[in-house]
LUMDRENTI-720763 format. One record per residue: x, y, z of N, C-alpha, C in turn; residue in one letter; residue number from 0. Coordinates in steps of 0.1 Angstrom, whole numbers, plus 5000, padded with zeros to 4 digits. Atoms other than C-alpha are relative to their C-alpha. Layout:
// residues N
{npx:X | npy:Y | npz:Z | capx:X | capy:Y | capz:Z | cpx:X | cpy:Y | cpz:Z | type:A | seq:NUM}
...
This chain:
// residues 131
{npx:4994 | npy:4988 | npz:5002 | capx:5203 | capy:1643 | capz:4335 | cpx:4996 | cpy:5003 | cpz:4984 | type:X | seq:0}
{npx:5006 | npy:4997 | npz:5008 | capx:5189 | capy:1666 | capz:4310 | cpx:5009 | cpy:5014 | cpz:4995 | type:X | seq:1}
{npx:4992 | npy:4987 | npz:5003 | capx:5208 | capy:1692 | capz:4291 | cpx:4986 | cpy:5013 | cpz:4999 | type:X | seq:2}
{npx:5009 | npy:4990 | npz:4999 | capx:5189 | capy:1725 | capz:4299 | cpx:5003 | cpy:5009 | cpz:4986 | type:X | seq:3}
{npx:5001 | npy:4994 | npz:5009 | capx:5204 | capy:1742 | capz:4269 | cpx:4992 | cpy:4995 | cpz:4987 | type:X | seq:4}
{npx:5007 | npy:5004 | npz:5010 | capx:5190 | capy:1721 | capz:4245 | cpx:4984 | cpy:5003 | cpz:5003 | type:X | seq:5}
{npx:5016 | npy:5000 | npz:4999 | capx:5155 | capy:1721 | capz:4261 | cpx:5000 | cpy:5014 | cpz:4996 | type:X | seq:6}
{npx:5004 | npy:4985 | npz:5001 | capx:5157 | capy:1761 | capz:4264 | cpx:5001 | cpy:5003 | cpz:4983 | type:X | seq:7}
{npx:4999 | npy:4995 | npz:5013 | capx:5169 | capy:1762 | capz:4227 | cpx:4989 | cpy:4997 | cpz:4988 | type:X | seq:8}
{npx:5014 | npy:5005 | npz:5006 | capx:5140 | capy:1738 | capz:4212 | cpx:4988 | cpy:5008 | cpz:5003 | type:X | seq:9}
{npx:5010 | npy:4993 | npz:4996 | capx:5114 | capy:1758 | capz:4233 | cpx:5001 | cpy:5016 | cpz:4994 | type:X | seq:10}
{npx:4999 | npy:4985 | npz:5007 | capx:5126 | capy:1794 | capz:4221 | cpx:5000 | cpy:4999 | cpz:4981 | type:X | seq:11}
{npx:5002 | npy:5003 | npz:5014 | capx:5128 | capy:1778 | capz:4184 | cpx:4985 | cpy:4997 | cpz:4999 | type:X | seq:12}
{npx:5012 | npy:5003 | npz:4999 | capx:5092 | capy:1768 | capz:4191 | cpx:4992 | cpy:5014 | cpz:5000 | type:X | seq:13}
{npx:5004 | npy:4984 | npz:5000 | capx:5083 | capy:1804 | capz:4200 | cpx:5001 | cpy:5010 | cpz:4992 | type:X | seq:14}
{npx:4996 | npy:4992 | npz:5011 | capx:5100 | capy:1819 | capz:4173 | cpx:4990 | cpy:4994 | cpz:4988 | type:X | seq:15}
{npx:5007 | npy:5005 | npz:5009 | capx:5079 | capy:1797 | capz:4150 | cpx:4989 | cpy:5006 | cpz:5000 | type:X | seq:16}
{npx:5010 | npy:4994 | npz:5001 | capx:5047 | capy:1810 | capz:4163 | cpx:4998 | cpy:5014 | cpz:5003 | type:X | seq:17}
{npx:5000 | npy:4986 | npz:5002 | capx:5054 | capy:1844 | capz:4168 | cpx:5012 | cpy:5008 | cpz:4997 | type:X | seq:18}
{npx:4991 | npy:4993 | npz:5008 | capx:5076 | capy:1861 | capz:4144 | cpx:5000 | cpy:5015 | cpz:5000 | type:X | seq:19}
{npx:5001 | npy:4985 | npz:4999 | capx:5064 | capy:1896 | capz:4156 | cpx:5009 | cpy:5005 | cpz:5012 | type:X | seq:20}
{npx:4991 | npy:4999 | npz:4986 | capx:5085 | capy:1893 | capz:4187 | cpx:5017 | cpy:4997 | cpz:4996 | type:X | seq:21}
{npx:4987 | npy:5002 | npz:5004 | capx:5124 | capy:1895 | capz:4186 | cpx:5006 | cpy:4990 | cpz:5012 | type:X | seq:22}
{npx:4993 | npy:5011 | npz:4988 | capx:5139 | capy:1862 | capz:4206 | cpx:5013 | cpy:4999 | cpz:4998 | type:X | seq:23}
{npx:4985 | npy:5000 | npz:5001 | capx:5173 | capy:1865 | capz:4218 | cpx:5006 | cpy:4989 | cpz:5006 | type:X | seq:24}
{npx:4993 | npy:5010 | npz:4990 | capx:5195 | capy:1837 | capz:4231 | cpx:5012 | cpy:5002 | cpz:5004 | type:X | seq:25}
{npx:4986 | npy:4995 | npz:4994 | capx:5226 | capy:1839 | capz:4253 | cpx:5001 | cpy:4987 | cpz:5010 | type:X | seq:26}
{npx:4997 | npy:5013 | npz:4993 | capx:5237 | capy:1803 | capz:4259 | cpx:5013 | cpy:4997 | cpz:4999 | type:X | seq:27}
{npx:4987 | npy:5007 | npz:5001 | capx:5268 | capy:1786 | capz:4268 | cpx:5006 | cpy:4994 | cpz:4987 | type:X | seq:28}
{npx:4996 | npy:5010 | npz:5010 | capx:5290 | capy:1767 | capz:4244 | cpx:4997 | cpy:4987 | cpz:5001 | type:X | seq:29}
{npx:5002 | npy:5013 | npz:4994 | capx:5287 | capy:1737 | capz:4263 | cpx:4986 | cpy:4997 | cpz:5006 | type:X | seq:30}
{npx:5010 | npy:5001 | npz:4995 | capx:5258 | capy:1721 | capz:4273 | cpx:5001 | cpy:5000 | cpz:5016 | type:X | seq:31}
{npx:5000 | npy:4998 | npz:4988 | capx:5244 | capy:1724 | capz:4309 | cpx:4989 | cpy:4990 | cpz:5007 | type:X | seq:32}
{npx:5010 | npy:5011 | npz:5000 | capx:5232 | capy:1693 | capz:4325 | cpx:4993 | cpy:5001 | cpz:5012 | type:X | seq:33}
{npx:5009 | npy:5000 | npz:4983 | capx:5206 | capy:1692 | capz:4354 | cpx:4992 | cpy:4990 | cpz:5001 | type:X | seq:34}
{npx:5008 | npy:5014 | npz:4995 | capx:5185 | capy:1665 | capz:4371 | cpx:4987 | cpy:5005 | cpz:4999 | type:X | seq:35}
{npx:5013 | npy:4996 | npz:5001 | capx:5151 | capy:1670 | capz:4358 | cpx:4993 | cpy:4992 | cpz:4991 | type:X | seq:36}
{npx:5004 | npy:5004 | npz:5010 | capx:5124 | capy:1659 | capz:4337 | cpx:4997 | cpy:5005 | cpz:4987 | type:X | seq:37}
{npx:4998 | npy:4992 | npz:5012 | capx:5128 | capy:1666 | capz:4304 | cpx:4989 | cpy:5006 | cpz:4993 | type:X | seq:38}
{npx:5014 | npy:4993 | npz:5001 | capx:5091 | capy:1672 | capz:4296 | cpx:4994 | cpy:5012 | cpz:5006 | type:X | seq:39}
{npx:5005 | npy:4991 | npz:4990 | capx:5082 | capy:1691 | capz:4325 | cpx:5012 | cpy:5013 | cpz:4997 | type:X | seq:40}
{npx:4993 | npy:4987 | npz:5001 | capx:5113 | capy:1714 | capz:4320 | cpx:4997 | cpy:5008 | cpz:4987 | type:X | seq:41}
{npx:5005 | npy:4993 | npz:5013 | capx:5103 | capy:1718 | capz:4282 | cpx:4984 | cpy:5010 | cpz:5005 | type:X | seq:42}
{npx:5012 | npy:4990 | npz:4993 | capx:5067 | capy:1729 | capz:4299 | cpx:5001 | cpy:5011 | cpz:5004 | type:X | seq:43}
{npx:4997 | npy:4987 | npz:4997 | capx:5081 | capy:1752 | capz:4319 | cpx:5005 | cpy:5013 | cpz:4991 | type:X | seq:44}
{npx:4994 | npy:4991 | npz:5012 | capx:5099 | capy:1769 | capz:4288 | cpx:4990 | cpy:5005 | cpz:4994 | type:X | seq:45}
{npx:5010 | npy:4998 | npz:5005 | capx:5069 | capy:1768 | capz:4272 | cpx:4991 | cpy:5012 | cpz:5004 | type:X | seq:46}
{npx:5005 | npy:4993 | npz:4990 | capx:5050 | capy:1784 | capz:4296 | cpx:5006 | cpy:5014 | cpz:5002 | type:X | seq:47}
{npx:4995 | npy:4991 | npz:5002 | capx:5073 | capy:1810 | capz:4302 | cpx:5000 | cpy:5012 | cpz:4989 | type:X | seq:48}
{npx:5001 | npy:4992 | npz:5014 | capx:5078 | capy:1821 | capz:4267 | cpx:4986 | cpy:5006 | cpz:4996 | type:X | seq:49}
{npx:5013 | npy:4995 | npz:5006 | capx:5041 | capy:1820 | capz:4258 | cpx:4997 | cpy:5012 | cpz:5008 | type:X | seq:50}
{npx:5005 | npy:4989 | npz:4989 | capx:5034 | capy:1842 | capz:4290 | cpx:5005 | cpy:5016 | cpz:4995 | type:X | seq:51}
{npx:4994 | npy:4988 | npz:5004 | capx:5060 | capy:1867 | capz:4276 | cpx:4993 | cpy:5006 | cpz:4986 | type:X | seq:52}
{npx:5006 | npy:4998 | npz:5013 | capx:5045 | capy:1864 | capz:4238 | cpx:4987 | cpy:5006 | cpz:5002 | type:X | seq:53}
{npx:5011 | npy:4999 | npz:4999 | capx:5012 | capy:1866 | capz:4252 | cpx:4996 | cpy:5019 | cpz:5007 | type:X | seq:54}
{npx:5001 | npy:4987 | npz:4994 | capx:5017 | capy:1897 | capz:4274 | cpx:5010 | cpy:5013 | cpz:4999 | type:X | seq:55}
{npx:4992 | npy:4990 | npz:5005 | capx:5037 | capy:1919 | capz:4254 | cpx:4998 | cpy:5003 | cpz:4987 | type:X | seq:56}
{npx:5006 | npy:4997 | npz:5013 | capx:5031 | capy:1939 | capz:4222 | cpx:5012 | cpy:4996 | cpz:4988 | type:X | seq:57}
{npx:4989 | npy:5002 | npz:5007 | capx:5048 | capy:1931 | capz:4190 | cpx:5010 | cpy:5010 | cpz:5000 | type:X | seq:58}
{npx:4988 | npy:4994 | npz:4998 | capx:5084 | capy:1941 | capz:4185 | cpx:5008 | cpy:4999 | cpz:5016 | type:X | seq:59}
{npx:4992 | npy:5000 | npz:4993 | capx:5093 | capy:1932 | capz:4218 | cpx:5010 | cpy:4991 | cpz:5003 | type:X | seq:60}
{npx:4983 | npy:5007 | npz:5001 | capx:5127 | capy:1917 | capz:4227 | cpx:4997 | cpy:4991 | cpz:5012 | type:X | seq:61}
{npx:4997 | npy:5010 | npz:4987 | capx:5126 | capy:1883 | capz:4248 | cpx:5012 | cpy:4994 | cpz:5002 | type:X | seq:62}
{npx:4984 | npy:5002 | npz:5001 | capx:5161 | capy:1876 | capz:4260 | cpx:5000 | cpy:4988 | cpz:5011 | type:X | seq:63}
{npx:4999 | npy:5013 | npz:4992 | capx:5164 | capy:1839 | capz:4272 | cpx:5013 | cpy:4996 | cpz:5001 | type:X | seq:64}
{npx:4987 | npy:5005 | npz:4999 | capx:5195 | capy:1827 | capz:4288 | cpx:5002 | cpy:4989 | cpz:5009 | type:X | seq:65}
{npx:4996 | npy:5010 | npz:4992 | capx:5213 | capy:1799 | capz:4305 | cpx:5014 | cpy:4999 | cpz:5003 | type:X | seq:66}
{npx:4985 | npy:4999 | npz:4999 | capx:5241 | capy:1800 | capz:4326 | cpx:5003 | cpy:4994 | cpz:5016 | type:X | seq:67}
{npx:4995 | npy:5006 | npz:4990 | capx:5258 | capy:1787 | capz:4357 | cpx:5004 | cpy:5011 | cpz:5012 | type:X | seq:68}
{npx:4992 | npy:4991 | npz:4989 | capx:5259 | capy:1805 | capz:4391 | cpx:5002 | cpy:4995 | cpz:5012 | type:X | seq:69}
{npx:4998 | npy:5006 | npz:4989 | capx:5277 | capy:1792 | capz:4421 | cpx:4995 | cpy:4987 | cpz:4996 | type:X | seq:70}
{npx:5006 | npy:5015 | npz:5001 | capx:5272 | capy:1759 | capz:4406 | cpx:4990 | cpy:4993 | cpz:4999 | type:X | seq:71}
{npx:5013 | npy:5001 | npz:5003 | capx:5237 | capy:1762 | capz:4399 | cpx:4998 | cpy:5005 | cpz:4985 | type:X | seq:72}
{npx:5004 | npy:4996 | npz:5014 | capx:5220 | capy:1761 | capz:4364 | cpx:4988 | cpy:5013 | cpz:5003 | type:X | seq:73}
{npx:5008 | npy:4990 | npz:4998 | capx:5202 | capy:1795 | capz:4361 | cpx:4992 | cpy:5001 | cpz:4985 | type:X | seq:74}
{npx:5008 | npy:4996 | npz:5013 | capx:5173 | capy:1800 | capz:4333 | cpx:4992 | cpy:5012 | cpz:4999 | type:X | seq:75}
{npx:5007 | npy:4984 | npz:4999 | capx:5163 | capy:1836 | capz:4328 | cpx:4994 | cpy:5004 | cpz:4988 | type:X | seq:76}
{npx:5007 | npy:4996 | npz:5012 | capx:5134 | capy:1845 | capz:4303 | cpx:4996 | cpy:5017 | cpz:5006 | type:X | seq:77}
{npx:5004 | npy:4987 | npz:4999 | capx:5133 | capy:1885 | capz:4303 | cpx:4998 | cpy:5005 | cpz:4990 | type:X | seq:78}
{npx:5006 | npy:4993 | npz:5013 | capx:5114 | capy:1911 | capz:4280 | cpx:5002 | cpy:5012 | cpz:5004 | type:X | seq:79}
{npx:5002 | npy:4987 | npz:4998 | capx:5114 | capy:1945 | capz:4276 | cpx:4987 | cpy:5006 | cpz:4996 | type:X | seq:80}
{npx:5011 | npy:4996 | npz:5004 | capx:5078 | capy:1948 | capz:4273 | cpx:4995 | cpy:5007 | cpz:5014 | type:X | seq:81}
{npx:5006 | npy:4990 | npz:4993 | capx:5053 | capy:1969 | capz:4296 | cpx:5002 | cpy:4996 | cpz:5017 | type:X | seq:82}
{npx:4997 | npy:5005 | npz:4984 | capx:5060 | capy:1947 | capz:4328 | cpx:4990 | cpy:4993 | cpz:5007 | type:X | seq:83}
{npx:5013 | npy:5003 | npz:4995 | capx:5035 | capy:1934 | capz:4352 | cpx:4995 | cpy:5005 | cpz:5011 | type:X | seq:84}
{npx:5003 | npy:4989 | npz:4991 | capx:5017 | capy:1954 | capz:4372 | cpx:4999 | cpy:4997 | cpz:5015 | type:X | seq:85}
{npx:4997 | npy:5002 | npz:4984 | capx:5026 | capy:1963 | capz:4409 | cpx:4990 | cpy:4991 | cpz:5007 | type:X | seq:86}
{npx:5010 | npy:5007 | npz:4990 | capx:4994 | capy:1947 | capz:4425 | cpx:4997 | cpy:4988 | cpz:4994 | type:X | seq:87}
{npx:5001 | npy:5016 | npz:5003 | capx:4996 | capy:1916 | capz:4406 | cpx:5014 | cpy:4992 | cpz:5003 | type:X | seq:88}
{npx:4986 | npy:5006 | npz:4997 | capx:5035 | capy:1908 | capz:4413 | cpx:4999 | cpy:4992 | cpz:5012 | type:X | seq:89}
{npx:4999 | npy:5008 | npz:4987 | capx:5027 | capy:1895 | capz:4448 | cpx:4996 | cpy:4983 | cpz:4996 | type:X | seq:90}
{npx:5008 | npy:5013 | npz:5000 | capx:5004 | capy:1869 | capz:4435 | cpx:5004 | cpy:4992 | cpz:4985 | type:X | seq:91}
{npx:4997 | npy:5002 | npz:5014 | capx:5019 | capy:1864 | capz:4399 | cpx:5002 | cpy:4983 | cpz:4998 | type:X | seq:92}
{npx:4998 | npy:5013 | npz:5001 | capx:5028 | capy:1826 | capz:4405 | cpx:4990 | cpy:4993 | cpz:5007 | type:X | seq:93}
{npx:5011 | npy:5006 | npz:4993 | capx:4995 | capy:1818 | capz:4423 | cpx:4988 | cpy:4996 | cpz:4987 | type:X | seq:94}
{npx:5013 | npy:5004 | npz:5011 | capx:4965 | capy:1799 | capz:4404 | cpx:4993 | cpy:5010 | cpz:4997 | type:X | seq:95}
{npx:5012 | npy:4991 | npz:5005 | capx:4941 | capy:1818 | capz:4382 | cpx:5004 | cpy:5016 | cpz:5004 | type:X | seq:96}
{npx:4998 | npy:4988 | npz:5001 | capx:4960 | capy:1850 | capz:4386 | cpx:5002 | cpy:5007 | cpz:4986 | type:X | seq:97}
{npx:4997 | npy:4996 | npz:5011 | capx:4957 | capy:1871 | capz:4359 | cpx:5003 | cpy:5017 | cpz:4999 | type:X | seq:98}
{npx:4998 | npy:4984 | npz:5000 | capx:4967 | capy:1908 | capz:4349 | cpx:4988 | cpy:5003 | cpz:4995 | type:X | seq:99}
{npx:5010 | npy:4994 | npz:5007 | capx:4942 | capy:1929 | capz:4335 | cpx:4999 | cpy:4996 | cpz:4985 | type:X | seq:100}
{npx:5001 | npy:5006 | npz:5013 | capx:4931 | capy:1914 | capz:4305 | cpx:4998 | cpy:5007 | cpz:4989 | type:X | seq:101}
{npx:4999 | npy:4989 | npz:5011 | capx:4929 | capy:1945 | capz:4285 | cpx:5017 | cpy:5003 | cpz:4995 | type:X | seq:102}
{npx:4984 | npy:5003 | npz:5005 | capx:4970 | capy:1941 | capz:4288 | cpx:5003 | cpy:4991 | cpz:4992 | type:X | seq:103}
{npx:4996 | npy:5010 | npz:5010 | capx:4970 | capy:1911 | capz:4266 | cpx:5001 | cpy:5006 | cpz:4986 | type:X | seq:104}
{npx:4996 | npy:4994 | npz:5013 | capx:4984 | capy:1918 | capz:4235 | cpx:4998 | cpy:4990 | cpz:4989 | type:X | seq:105}
{npx:5002 | npy:5012 | npz:5008 | capx:4972 | capy:1886 | capz:4218 | cpx:4987 | cpy:4996 | cpz:5001 | type:X | seq:106}
{npx:5014 | npy:5007 | npz:4998 | capx:4939 | capy:1871 | capz:4212 | cpx:4998 | cpy:4990 | cpz:5011 | type:X | seq:107}
{npx:5003 | npy:5012 | npz:4990 | capx:4947 | capy:1840 | capz:4234 | cpx:4996 | cpy:5004 | cpz:5012 | type:X | seq:108}
{npx:5006 | npy:4999 | npz:4988 | capx:4926 | capy:1839 | capz:4263 | cpx:5009 | cpy:4993 | cpz:5013 | type:X | seq:109}
{npx:4992 | npy:5008 | npz:4987 | capx:4947 | capy:1835 | capz:4297 | cpx:4992 | cpy:4992 | cpz:5012 | type:X | seq:110}
{npx:5007 | npy:5009 | npz:4990 | capx:4935 | capy:1808 | capz:4320 | cpx:5007 | cpy:5002 | cpz:5015 | type:X | seq:111}
{npx:4993 | npy:4995 | npz:4987 | capx:4959 | capy:1824 | capz:4349 | cpx:5010 | cpy:4985 | cpz:5006 | type:X | seq:112}
{npx:4995 | npy:5012 | npz:4991 | capx:4974 | capy:1789 | capz:4355 | cpx:5016 | cpy:4997 | cpz:4989 | type:X | seq:113}
{npx:4986 | npy:5003 | npz:5005 | capx:5007 | capy:1791 | capz:4331 | cpx:5009 | cpy:5004 | cpz:5009 | type:X | seq:114}
{npx:4989 | npy:4998 | npz:4990 | capx:5030 | capy:1807 | capz:4359 | cpx:5000 | cpy:4992 | cpz:5012 | type:X | seq:115}
{npx:5002 | npy:5009 | npz:4986 | capx:5015 | capy:1786 | capz:4390 | cpx:5004 | cpy:4987 | cpz:4993 | type:X | seq:116}
{npx:4990 | npy:5015 | npz:5006 | capx:5026 | capy:1753 | capz:4366 | cpx:5013 | cpy:5003 | cpz:4999 | type:X | seq:117}
{npx:4982 | npy:4998 | npz:5000 | capx:5059 | capy:1766 | capz:4363 | cpx:5005 | cpy:5001 | cpz:5013 | type:X | seq:118}
{npx:4998 | npy:5000 | npz:4988 | capx:5060 | capy:1772 | capz:4399 | cpx:5001 | cpy:4986 | cpz:5007 | type:X | seq:119}
{npx:5001 | npy:5012 | npz:4997 | capx:5047 | capy:1737 | capz:4409 | cpx:5007 | cpy:4990 | cpz:4992 | type:X | seq:120}
{npx:4989 | npy:5009 | npz:5005 | capx:5071 | capy:1718 | capz:4385 | cpx:5012 | cpy:5004 | cpz:5005 | type:X | seq:121}
{npx:4988 | npy:4999 | npz:4996 | capx:5101 | capy:1736 | capz:4396 | cpx:5003 | cpy:4999 | cpz:5011 | type:X | seq:122}
{npx:4999 | npy:5006 | npz:4986 | capx:5092 | capy:1731 | capz:4432 | cpx:5002 | cpy:4987 | cpz:5000 | type:X | seq:123}
{npx:5002 | npy:5013 | npz:5001 | capx:5084 | capy:1696 | capz:4426 | cpx:5016 | cpy:4992 | cpz:4995 | type:X | seq:124}
{npx:4986 | npy:5006 | npz:5007 | capx:5122 | capy:1693 | capz:4411 | cpx:5007 | cpy:5007 | cpz:5016 | type:X | seq:125}
{npx:4993 | npy:4994 | npz:4987 | capx:5132 | capy:1711 | capz:4447 | cpx:5008 | cpy:5013 | cpz:4993 | type:X | seq:126}
{npx:5000 | npy:4987 | npz:5004 | capx:5138 | capy:1745 | capz:4428 | cpx:4992 | cpy:5009 | cpz:5002 | type:X | seq:127}
{npx:5010 | npy:4989 | npz:4999 | capx:5120 | capy:1778 | capz:4427 | cpx:5001 | cpy:5009 | cpz:4987 | type:X | seq:128}
{npx:5002 | npy:4988 | npz:5010 | capx:5111 | capy:1806 | capz:4405 | cpx:4996 | cpy:5014 | cpz:5004 | type:X | seq:129}
{npx:5002 | npy:4987 | npz:4997 | capx:5112 | capy:1843 | capz:4407 | cpx:4998 | cpy:5011 | cpz:4988 | type:X | seq:130}
């Protein structure tokens, strides 16, 4: 058992420390949300999702992260108000080595195209999915 709220809170706190030029918003329940997961792997999922948002959105972008229960299941959502993923990339976004146009990156960080594929693999190994 892992408290998803604690994992998300820690990952967003880390993201805030790395990138002060984004607005990091949390929407968390007052109570913890217990999930059956490997805590380190769930943290890696959050780190990858937040790094993806930071890397591929311009300064001033708001990144909204929430944890909620829907139909008895924990749902973690990361959304931003950035430019979005190019339409031609969307069908492949969770595949290995998929990269959006490098010109769209808003940081000097080089993308490997593995971050979202790792997210998908970890969640699939936990019997979950990502969209």
